[in-house]
C-alpha positions in Angstrom: 34.9 17.3 -15.9 34.3 19.0 -19.3 33.1 15.6 -20.6 30.5 15.4 -17.9 29.1 18.8 -18.9 28.8 17.7 -22.5 27.0 14.5 -21.7 23.6 15.3 -20.1 23.1 11.8 -18.9 26.3 11.8 -16.8 25.6 15.3 -15.5 22.2 14.2 -14.3 23.5 11.2 -12.5 26.4 13.1 -10.9 24.4 16.0 -9.6 20.7 15.1 -9.3 20.9 11.5 -8.2 24.0 11.3 -6.1 23.6 14.9 -4.7 20.0 14.3 -3.7 20.9 11.0 -2.0 23.7 12.5 -0.1 21.6 15.4 1.2 18.2 13.6 1.6 16.5 14.0 4.9 15.4 11.0 6.8 11.8 10.0 6.4 9.3 11.2 9.0 6.9 8.8 10.8 4.0 10.0 8.6 6.1 9.5 5.4 7.1 6.0 6.5 3.4 5.1 7.2 2.4 6.6 3.9 4.9 4.4 2.1 3.6 1.3 4.0 0.0 2.1 3.1 0.8 2.6 -0.5 2.7 -0.7 -0.7 0.0 -2.5 1.3 -2.7 -1.2 -1.1 -0.7 -2.5 -4.0 -0.3 -5.8 -2.4 -4.0 -5.9 -1.4 -5.1 -5.0 -5.0 -2.8 -7.7 -6.5 -4.2 -10.3 -4.1 -7.8 -9.1 -4.7 -7.3 -9.5 -8.5 -5.7 -12.9 -8.2 -8.3 -14.2 -5.7 -11.1 -12.5 -7.7 -10.0 -13.9 -11.0 -10.0 -17.4 -9.5 -13.5 -16.8 -8.3 -14.6 -15.6 -11.7 -13.1 -18.6 -13.4 -15.0 -20.9 -11.1 -18.4 -19.4 -12.0 -18.5 -16.8 -14.8 -22.2 -16.0 -14.3 -21.8 -14.9 -10.7 -21.7 -11.2 -9.7 -20.2 -11.9 -6.3 -16.6 -11.3 -7.4 -17.5 -7.8 -8.4 -18.7 -7.2 -4.8 -15.1 -7.7 -3.8 -14.1 -4.8 -6.0 -16.9 -2.7 -4.5 -15.5 -3.6 -1.1 -12.0 -2.4 -2.2 -13.4 1.0 -3.1 -16.0 1.4 -0.4 -14.1 0.1 2.6 -10.4 -0.4 2.1 -9.2 2.9 0.4 -11.1 5.3 2.8 -10.0 3.2 5.8 -6.4 3.4 4.7 -6.8 7.2 4.2 -8.1 7.6 7.7 -5.3 5.5 9.0 -2.8 7.6 7.1 -4.4 10.8 8.3 -3.9 9.7 11.9 -0.2 9.5 11.4 -0.1 12.9 9.6 -1.2 14.6 12.8 1.5 13.0 14.9 4.6 14.9 15.7 7.3 14.3 13.1 10.5 14.1 15.0 13.2 11.5 15.6 11.7 10.7 19.0 11.4 6.9 19.3 8.2 7.2 21.4 6.3 6.4 18.2 8.4 3.4 17.3 6.2 0.9 19.2 3.0 2.4 17.8 4.4 2.5 14.3 5.4 -1.2 14.5 2.0 -2.2 15.8 0.2 -0.2 13.1 2.4 -1.6 10.3 1.7 -5.2 11.5 -2.0 -4.5 11.7 -1.9 -2.9 8.2 0.0 -5.7 6.5 -2.1 -8.4 8.2 -5.3 -6.7 7.0 -3.9 -6.2 3.5 -3.0 -9.8 3.2 -6.0 -11.4 5.0 -8.9 -9.2 3.7 -8.9 -10.5 0.0 -9.1 -14.1 1.3 -11.9 -13.1 3.8 -13.8 -11.4 1.0 -13.4 -14.4 -1.4 -14.3 -16.9 1.4 -17.4 -14.9 2.2 -18.3 -14.7 -1.5 -18.0 -18.5 -1.8 -20.1 -19.1 1.3 -22.8 -16.7 0.0 -22.7 -18.3 -3.4 -23.1 -21.8 -1.8 -26.1 -20.5 0.2 -27.9 -18.7 -2.6 
């Protein structure tokens, strides 16, 4: 035990990490939704960059890929914040009455996060072909 006190790294791992994990409270519905939204935004951004970069490589003079970035800022982030705000106002208890709503909302969130970059890119390609 005296060795642990002399080694700050071991002391940190023994008390802070394991102690916090052992006494951590379960996540509330709003915290769970907040985590899903954060990961969905990261996934969306990664897909948006990947799909946008392929559109930029296709035609470097086009400004249409930059409209996808405007859509990210103008539509997606505020929409996710409103979605998250809705869950912040719900009661945070272990009641399973929210389980069905939570599942529906997470499926909707992930479908939108994955599909929207492709919809934006497809729309941009269609507009580019027309104009």
